[in-house]
N, C-alpha and C positions, 0 to 999 in steps of 0.2 A: 527463484530468488529462496535464500536461505534465512531464516529469524535474526540473525546478527547483521546483513546488511540492510534486512528492512529495517532494524532500531536504527541504524545508523543513518540510513534517509528520513525517518523522523528526526530524529533529534538535530538533526544537520541545518543550518541559516542559509544553506542552497536550496532552490530548486531542481529536483531530480526528477528526469523523464522516468515514468514508470505506466506500465500499461498492464490489464488485465481486461483481456477475452481481445484484445486490440484497441482497446478504449483509452485515451489518458486518464490517468486516476491519480488521486491525491491520498497516502494514506496518512491516517488520522492516528492509528495505535495500532501496538502489536502484544499479542497475548502468546509468548514463547512457550507457554505452560501445552497450550492447545493447539499452535500451530495455524493459529487464525491470526489476522487483521483486519482491522476496521478501515473501509474504505469509501470513497464517492469520485464521481466524476467531477473532473475538474468543473465545469459547467455547471452542477446541478450538486450545490454542497449539501442538498436535505435528503437527496438520494441514498443514504448512509448503505452499507449493507457487509458483512462478514464474508469473508474470502480464506482460504487455503493458503499462507503466505506464498508455497511452492507454484502458484499460480500467477503470480505477478511476476514480470518482466522489467527490468530495468534497461532502459532504450542508451 
């Protein structure tokens, strides 16, 4: 996924299916300058992590 699409998903009111390493995740924040995004598993909102945007996959 690219940074533009990741930001569109964050800004959308619709729930878009995104995975990271095969796990369904929610994108909380996109940092275009670093190419990273803050995500968490859908069922574990407290388990936040920073990952490279290009490792996220839209389903």
